[in-house]
N, C-alpha and C positions, 0 to 999 in steps of 0.2 A: 814461668808457667802462670796464665792467669786463672785466678781463684774466685773470682765474684761475678756476677749478672752484668755488674755497672760497669764492666770493663770491654763489654762488647757493644757494636752499633747492633744492636739485633730488633727484631722486626718491630717490636712497639714503638722504639724510637724513631723507625724507617716511616712506619703509617704515619705518625704525627708531623713528621717533619719533610721526608724525600718521597714518598709515595703519594701521589696525587690520585684524586678520584677524575677519570677519564669520562666526560660526556659525550654520548655516541651521536652523531647528526642524525641517526634514523631515530625514529619515535614508535612507542607503540599504541598506535590509535585504538579507540574504542572500535567493536565489533559493532557493525552495521544491519540493519533487517534489510532483506531482500525484499524492496517495496514494490509492489506490482500492480495494486489496485487502479493508481490514476492512467496506466495502460490499458486497462479493459473496459473502464466507464465510457459512456457518449460525452463528447468533448465538441460536439455540432455546435452547441450555442454560443460559443465563446465568440464569433463574430459578431455576435448582437451587444456586446457587453462592452464596448467602447467607451460608453457614458452610463449614466443611471446608477439604482441602487437595487434593481431587480430585472428580471427578465419573466414576461408573461408568455407562455406557451399555450397558445388555443388546439382543443381538441377539435377532430372531425369523425364524427361518427360514420358507421354505416348506415345506407338507405335499405329499405324493403323492396322486392320487386314484386308486382301485384298483376292478379288477371285483369286483363281488360275486358268489360264486358260492351256489347255492342249499343249503339246509340246513347251512351251515359258518359259523363264527365270522368276524367281522371282526377283521382285524389294526390294532393302534393303533401309532401311528408315534411313536418317541420320537427327539427332534432334539438334538443337542450343540450348545446355544446357545454363545457367546461375549461376552466382555464388551471395548468399548473405553473405555479410562480417559484420559480428559481431566484431567492433572497440572496443578493450578496453583500452579506453581512460577517463574514469572518476576515477578520484584519489579524495574521497574526506575523509576530519578529522574532530574531535570534538576534543577542549584541553581545558584542565583548570588548571590554577597554585593554589596551597594551601601553604601560608606559615606556616613554622613549627610549631610556636605558636598556629595556629589556630588548627591544630590537636591534640596538647598538651593540649589546654583549653577547646576546644569545648564540648558540651553535647552531640552533635550529629555526629557520624560516618559520615563525612563530604567527605571523599575521595570515600568510598562506594557509597554512596547517587549520588554523581557525577559520578562515573562510571556506574552506571545505565542508568542516564541521557545521558552520551555519547552515550551508545551502542543502546538507543532509537534515539538519532538524526542522528546516521549512518543510521539504520532501516528504518526511515521516508524519508532521503535522496534518498533513492533507490526505495521508494513505490511512492514519487514524481515524479520522473523521467517518472516511468511507467505509472503514472496516466495522463501524459501528451501526451502518445502515440495515444491516443484515436481519436485524431485528423486525424490520418493516416489511420483509417479503410476506408473501402472501401463504406459500407453502413451506412446510417442515418437513424432515426427514432426519432418521437417527435420534440418538440418546447420548445427553451430554456424558463424557466419561467413559463411553464405550465406541472402539472403532466404527466408523463407517463401514457397513454391509456392501458387497457389491449391488445386492438388490436396493439397497438405498440410493444408489448412483444413478442407477437404470431409471429407479421411478423419480428421482428428481428432474431427472431429464425429460421423462415424460409428462411432468407437469409443466415444462416449458413447451412442450407440443400441444399438450391440452389449450394451452394459454395462445397458440396459434404464435409463439416466439419463431423470428427466424433462425433457419440451422446454422447460420453463419453466425463468428463471432460469439460462441458459448464458451464458457468459462467455469473450471473449476479450481477454486484457490483453497489451498488446504494446509493444514500445519505440517511440521516436522514428523510430529509422531504417525499422523495420518499416511504419510509417504513411508514411512518404515513400516506400517502395516500394510499397504496396497503392494511393497514389493516383494511380501512374504507369500503373496496371493498367486497361484498358477495362472488365472485369469488375468493378472495384470503383469506378469513376470513372463507369460511363454511366451516367445517368438511366434510360436503358431497361431497365436490369438490375435498379438497388435503389430503395429509396423517397425515400433521402436525394437532393436535387437537387443537381448540379452540385458533387462534392465535390473535384475538381480545382481548382474556382473557388473556393470558400469554405475548403477545408483542413481538412475535419470530415467525417470517416467514418460514416456509420450503421451500423445492423445489418446484419450478412452471414449469411446461412444459418442464422438463427433465434440467433445469438451476441451478446449486448450486447457492444460494443466499448469497451474504454477504453485510453487510452495513457499512458504514465507513465515515467519515468528510474529509478524507484526498484525495478528488476529485478535479479537476480544476475546479473553480468556475466563469466564464466570469464575472458576474455581481452579485449584491444582488439579492438573490431568485432564483439562475439559478445553474445547476451542470450538468458536462460532466458524466453522467453513461456509464457504460459498458455493451455490451451484446459480449461474445466471447467464442470460444475455445480454449484451452491452447496452441497449436502451432502457437495460432497469434501471440505471442510476446514470444521472448527468453530473457532470462536474465543470464549473465556468470558473477559469482564473481571469480575472479581471485585469489585475495585476500581476505579470511574473513575477518572480523572485527576483527584487532589486536591491543591489550592495549599495551600502551608502558608508564612505569613508570620510571621516572629518579629525581635524587635530586641533585639540584642546591646548590652548598656549598656557591656559591656568594653571594645569596638571601637567604638561609637558607628555600628553597621551595622546596614543591613536585612539579612536574609538569608531567601531565597526558594526554596523546594523544592516540587517538583510530582511525585509519584509516582504510580505504577498497579502493581496486582498482577493477573495475567491467565494464562491457558495455550491452546495451541492444539493441535489433533492432527490427524492425517489420518482421516477417518472413513470414507471410501469411496473408496479409490486408484483403482480401476476409473471411477469419476466424473470422472478429470481426465487430461490429456495434458500431456504436457512438449514444447513447443513449440519445437525449438531455432532460431532464427535470427540476425539481425542487431541489434547495438546501438550 
């Protein structure tokens, strides 16, 4: 009959010798924001950016119609046009170094995993720069820390109408907290009012008031519980990616390491401030 703990192969002994830690081939990737702004802004000037450090866009103003008097010469109108410059001065990158022994011994394809994350880092950098442009919009609705009211969204859309913004390609980009508030409003969730069936059940909000709605956490948040939401027409903001994200791979023999780096060159510019509304709300 055994009388002492040392007479057993117990769990303490087994944990130290016989029971290994098994590393999964799966990984727990960091969560990623839903990046939406680069898809909503004006990208038409990118074809002009094959070379150069900036793009200059000339304005064409309206001319006036005049009454013609008999036997008098007509008047030729002179318009003082302006230029908007999109400066291509943002050069961003993400880089990771991986020692060769890690690639050989790791159960996870570390290089592929980090290449995906580097691509996301570049995309988020662009999205974040665009999110900061909201402060340049001409009009403002709502109050920081308070959910946007239905009348705020209607008023914001009216601002676009007042500015003669095209009715197509209008967007409302909001925080998840704003989405949660809108789902509880009958006007936004009752299928009698909107085309999207049962958003309160599905959790998905469809278009409202001619605005394409997107939800993202990647908005400027001035303080806790606050967010700078967007109501805008595509031509309000321009994005020019001069060099699309490019991946570089280099083997450094001095360190027996793989060096990965991704870079992008781009610029962004407010083109029509009256085509955008700073929608202050919750975040």
